[in-house]
C-alpha positions as CSV (number, residue, x, y, z in Angstrom):
1,M,138.9,48.9,80.9
2,S,141.5,51.2,79.9
3,G,143.1,49.0,77.2
4,L,139.9,48.1,75.6
5,L,139.3,51.8,75.2
6,K,143.2,52.3,73.5
7,Q,142.0,49.3,71.4
8,L,138.9,51.1,70.0
9,E,140.6,54.3,69.8
10,K,142.9,52.7,67.5
11,K,140.7,51.0,65.1
12,L,138.4,54.4,65.2
13,S,141.6,56.2,64.0
14,I,142.1,53.8,61.1
15,V,138.6,53.9,60.4
16,L,138.5,57.6,60.0
17,I,141.8,57.5,58.0
18,L,140.4,55.4,55.5
19,M,137.4,57.5,55.3
20,S,139.5,60.2,54.8
21,L,141.4,58.6,52.0
22,A,138.2,57.4,49.9
23,V,137.0,61.1,50.4
24,V,140.1,62.6,48.5
25,L,140.1,59.7,45.9
26,M,136.5,60.6,45.4
27,L,137.4,64.4,45.0
28,S,140.3,64.0,42.8
29,G,138.3,61.8,40.3
30,C,136.0,65.0,39.9
31,S,138.4,67.3,40.1
32,G,139.4,67.3,36.1
33,T,137.5,69.1,33.4
34,E,134.5,68.2,31.8
35,E,136.6,67.7,28.8
36,E,138.6,65.1,30.6
37,S,135.5,63.4,32.5
38,R,133.3,62.7,29.9
39,P,133.2,59.4,28.3
40,A,136.1,59.2,25.3
41,S,133.4,57.9,22.9
42,S,131.0,61.0,23.1
43,G,133.4,63.4,21.4
44,E,135.7,61.6,19.3
45,E,133.0,59.9,17.4
46,E,131.7,63.3,16.3
47,A,133.1,64.0,12.8
48,Y,131.3,67.2,12.3
49,T,131.2,70.4,14.6
50,L,129.7,73.8,14.5
51,E,132.7,74.9,12.6
52,T,132.4,72.3,9.9
53,K,131.6,73.3,6.4
54,V,128.3,72.2,4.8
55,E,130.2,71.5,1.5
56,D,132.4,69.0,3.6
57,V,129.4,67.2,5.0
58,I,127.5,67.1,1.5
59,N,130.9,65.8,0.0
60,D,131.7,63.4,2.7
61,P,132.8,59.9,1.2
62,V,130.6,58.2,3.8
63,F,127.5,59.5,1.9
64,G,128.3,58.3,-1.7
65,D,126.2,60.4,-4.0
66,Y,123.7,61.1,-1.9
67,G,125.1,63.8,0.3
68,R,124.1,66.7,-1.8
69,L,120.3,65.6,-0.7
70,I,121.2,66.2,3.0
71,F,120.8,70.2,2.3
72,P,118.7,71.6,0.1
73,A,119.7,70.9,-3.5
74,D,117.9,73.8,-5.2
75,R,119.7,76.1,-3.2
76,T,123.2,78.1,-3.8
77,I,125.4,77.0,-0.5
78,D,128.7,79.3,0.0
79,D,131.5,77.2,0.1
80,D,132.4,78.7,3.2
81,L,129.2,78.3,4.8
82,T,129.5,76.4,8.3
83,L,126.7,74.2,10.1
84,Q,126.3,76.7,12.5
85,D,125.2,79.3,10.0
86,A,123.2,76.8,7.8
87,G,120.0,78.8,8.6
88,E,120.9,81.3,6.4
89,I,120.1,79.0,3.2
90,L,116.5,78.2,4.7
91,T,114.6,80.8,3.6
92,W,111.6,81.8,5.4
93,Y,112.7,79.5,8.8
94,N,113.3,81.3,12.4
95,N,115.1,79.7,15.4
96,V,117.4,77.1,13.2
97,N,119.1,75.1,16.0
98,P,122.7,74.9,15.0
99,E,123.3,72.2,17.7
100,R,120.6,70.2,16.3
101,T,122.0,70.4,12.8
102,V,125.0,69.3,14.3
103,A,123.6,66.3,16.0
104,I,121.5,65.2,13.0
105,A,124.3,65.6,10.6
106,N,126.4,63.1,12.9
107,E,123.7,60.8,13.3
108,L,123.2,60.2,9.8
109,R,127.1,59.8,9.6
110,K,127.2,57.4,12.2
111,Q,124.3,55.3,10.8
112,A,126.1,55.2,7.0
113,A,129.6,54.6,8.3
114,S,128.2,51.6,10.4
115,G,126.9,50.1,7.3
116,E,123.4,50.8,7.7
117,Q,121.3,51.7,4.4
118,I,120.0,55.4,5.2
119,F,119.0,56.4,2.0
120,Y,116.7,54.8,-1.1
121,D,115.8,56.0,-4.3
122,I,112.4,56.0,-5.1
123,Y,112.7,56.3,-8.8
124,T,114.8,53.8,-11.2
125,D,117.7,54.9,-13.1
126,E,115.8,54.8,-16.2
127,E,113.1,57.1,-15.0
128,K,116.0,59.2,-13.5
129,R,117.6,59.3,-17.2
130,E,114.1,60.5,-18.7
131,D,113.6,62.9,-16.1
132,P,116.9,64.2,-14.7
133,D,114.9,66.5,-11.9
134,K,114.0,63.2,-10.2
135,E,117.7,62.5,-9.3
136,N,117.1,65.0,-6.7
137,T,114.4,62.9,-4.5
138,G,114.3,60.0,-2.1
139,L,113.9,59.1,1.6
140,F,116.4,59.2,4.0
141,F,115.4,56.4,6.6
142,F,115.4,57.0,10.6
143,R,115.5,53.4,11.9
144,G,113.3,52.6,14.8
145,D,112.1,49.1,16.2
146,P,112.1,46.3,13.7
147,G,108.6,45.9,12.2
148,A,107.3,49.1,14.1
149,K,104.7,51.5,12.5
150,T,106.0,53.9,10.0
151,A,105.9,57.6,9.8
152,I,106.6,59.9,6.4
153,V,107.8,63.1,7.5
154,N,107.6,66.2,4.7
155,A,109.6,68.9,5.0
156,G,108.3,72.4,4.2
157,G,109.9,74.9,1.8
158,G,107.3,76.7,0.0
159,F,107.6,74.2,-2.9
160,V,110.6,75.8,-3.6
161,Y,112.9,74.1,-2.0
162,V,113.0,71.0,0.9
163,A,114.7,72.3,4.2
164,A,114.7,68.6,5.8
165,M,117.6,69.7,7.9
166,H,115.2,71.9,9.8
167,D,111.8,70.6,9.0
168,S,111.8,66.8,8.7
169,F,115.0,65.3,9.5
170,P,114.7,66.5,13.3
171,H,110.8,65.2,13.5
172,A,112.2,61.8,11.9
173,M,115.3,61.6,14.3
174,E,112.5,62.2,17.4
175,L,110.2,59.7,16.0
176,S,112.9,56.7,15.6
177,E,113.9,57.6,19.3
178,M,110.6,56.7,20.0
179,G,110.8,53.3,18.2
180,Y,108.8,54.5,15.1
181,N,110.5,53.9,11.8
182,A,110.6,57.1,9.9
183,F,111.1,58.4,6.7
184,A,111.9,62.0,5.5
185,L,111.2,62.5,1.6
186,I,113.0,64.5,-0.5
187,Y,110.8,65.8,-3.4
188,R,110.7,68.0,-6.3
189,P,109.7,71.5,-5.4
190,G,106.2,72.0,-6.9
191,D,102.9,71.4,-6.1
192,D,102.4,68.5,-8.7
193,T,105.8,67.1,-8.4
194,A,106.0,67.1,-4.4
195,C,102.5,65.2,-4.4
196,E,103.7,62.8,-7.4
197,D,106.8,62.0,-5.1
198,L,105.1,61.3,-1.9
199,A,103.0,59.4,-3.9
200,R,105.7,57.2,-5.2
201,A,107.5,57.2,-1.9
202,I,104.4,55.7,-0.4
203,A,103.9,53.2,-3.2
204,F,107.8,52.2,-2.5
205,L,107.5,51.7,1.1
206,H,104.2,49.3,0.6
207,E,106.6,47.4,-1.9
208,H,109.4,46.8,0.2
209,A,107.9,46.8,3.5
210,E,109.1,43.4,4.5
211,E,112.9,43.9,3.3
212,L,112.8,47.4,5.6
213,Q,111.2,45.7,8.1
214,I,108.3,48.4,8.7
215,D,104.9,48.3,8.9
216,M,102.6,50.5,7.1
217,E,99.4,49.6,8.1
218,D,97.7,52.8,9.4
219,Y,101.1,54.9,8.2
């Protein structure tokens, strides 16, 4: 009987030692900083930070010549303005979220860098030559599920400028995450021109619905 007890005690000791080692290993794996323990892909893929200059986003080669339309094309943007202070150029708006601004800029860059077309002209080159103001128009595409319903999101700005970064990109991005295909319209400020550009955008989407893989019924 005593021999059996000794064997059980020995086995129990081994089990306790193994359990202790497991706990130590678990704790050592969790003891690093948040920076060390987070997935490597999360931080390294983010090209922009709060300290990134707005001009650097606008001029990022990945966006081609439409980078200028990510922020209001009709506003004067200081060369040193950073993303965390982008609210300074969004007149009449409060509570501009800098982290959201950075997230949107990074998402746009990620999609463009992956080869996705994220911007679509709504006017032809000939039309833009005849009316140069039409150069600063177009649709930013926040993709949802192929064939899903479509939303067209129009930012405010008092018909003076287009506050897309705060007033249409965030909504379009949320809709795309829900599966909808969302387009943020960059229009010419002015009540007549804005409505004209919206009508043209709607017509463009109807004409290219199959190519874009969107459902324009009851948009």
